[in-house]
Every structure is written in structure tokens, then in C-alpha cells.
Kinemage of the C-alpha trace (Angstrom):
@kinemage 1
@onewidth
@group {chain A} dominant
@subgroup {mainchain}
@vectorlist {calphas} color= white
{ca met a 1} P 9.569 23.113 -5.392
{ca lys a 2} L 6.539 23.381 -8.007
{ca val a 3} L 7.694 22.696 -11.489
{ca ser a 4} L 6.131 26.068 -12.703
{ca thr a 5} L 8.280 27.825 -10.341
{ca thr a 6} L 11.392 25.592 -11.542
{ca glu a 7} L 10.298 26.997 -15.317
{ca glu a 8} L 10.031 30.435 -14.350
{ca leu a 9} L 13.602 30.199 -12.616
{ca arg a 10} L 15.099 28.066 -15.629
{ca asn a 11} L 13.576 31.291 -17.830
{ca phe a 12} L 15.295 33.532 -15.839
{ca lys a 13} L 18.510 31.510 -16.404
{ca lys a 14} L 17.927 31.496 -20.183
{ca thr a 15} L 17.521 35.424 -20.404
{ca gly a 16} L 20.449 35.835 -18.378
{ca phe a 17} L 22.557 33.566 -20.599
{ca glu a 18} L 21.082 35.146 -23.854
{ca leu a 19} L 22.109 38.866 -22.381
{ca ile a 20} L 25.578 37.473 -21.601
{ca lys a 21} L 26.083 35.585 -24.773
{ca asn a 22} L 24.911 38.587 -26.774
{ca cys a 23} L 26.961 41.184 -24.839
{ca arg a 24} L 23.958 42.922 -23.746
{ca ile a 25} L 25.037 42.941 -20.016
{ca arg a 26} L 28.300 43.428 -18.394
{ca asn a 27} L 29.683 40.415 -16.230
{ca val a 28} L 32.425 38.711 -15.259
{ca ile a 29} L 30.512 35.108 -16.096
{ca asn a 30} L 31.909 33.282 -18.832
{ca pro a 31} L 28.940 32.412 -21.187
{ca leu a 32} L 29.930 29.036 -21.259
{ca leu a 33} L 29.336 28.912 -17.216
{ca ala a 34} L 25.765 30.925 -18.141
{ca asp a 35} L 24.932 27.887 -20.538
{ca his a 36} L 25.996 25.315 -18.012
{ca val a 37} L 23.472 26.755 -14.939
{ca val a 38} L 20.768 26.623 -17.988
{ca arg a 39} L 21.437 23.224 -18.541
{ca glu a 40} L 21.392 22.253 -14.854
{ca ala a 41} L 18.133 23.863 -14.579
{ca glu a 42} L 17.021 21.449 -17.740
{ca his a 43} L 18.186 18.614 -15.923
{ca phe a 44} L 16.592 19.400 -12.783
{ca leu a 45} L 13.154 19.920 -14.900
{ca phe a 46} L 13.663 16.668 -16.152
{ca met a 47} L 14.415 14.971 -13.027
{ca ile a 48} L 11.340 16.381 -11.202
{ca arg a 49} L 9.104 15.060 -13.988
{ca ile a 50} L 10.584 11.836 -13.679
{ca leu a 51} L 10.030 11.582 -10.316
{ca glu a 52} L 6.623 12.931 -10.255
{ca glu a 53} L 5.709 9.875 -12.793
{ca arg a 54} L 7.090 7.555 -10.728
{ca leu a 55} L 5.179 8.733 -7.647
{ca lys a 56} L 2.105 8.608 -9.585
{ca gln a 57} L 2.835 5.039 -10.448
{ca lys a 58} L 3.337 4.032 -6.827
{ca gln a 59} L 0.161 5.598 -5.649
{ca lys a 60} L -1.595 3.944 -8.463
{ca glu a 61} L 0.175 0.503 -7.148
{ca thr a 62} L -0.964 1.224 -3.728
{ca his a 63} L -4.584 1.905 -4.543
{ca ile a 64} L -5.082 -1.419 -6.456
């Protein structure tokens, strides 16, 4: 999954969380669960970036 696609999904989840938190949409989801989903997306982005850096480092080591 591309970082930009993951960021778009994270932004969608953030918007949903804000709407739930501010009672702008009716739902059955607890705001804490919505917040958890957003934090999971943030963590996933963090892990993608770490893995990309490791891959770049391995590629540099291989080409030496």
C-alpha cells in the first residue's frame, strides 16, 4: 500500500472521528473506538516509513 493512499485513508478516519466527537453524524460507534481507529492508521503510517527506510538502507548496502 502506498503511503499517499494510507494517508488518504487516515485522513478519512480523522474526519469521521471529528464528526463523531462533535456529534455531527449519528452513529453507534463510541468516540473512543473512532479515536483508536485513527491512532491505528497513524501507527501503520509510522511502520510503513520505518520499513521503507530499512529497505533503502539494505539496497544501499547491497550495491556497495
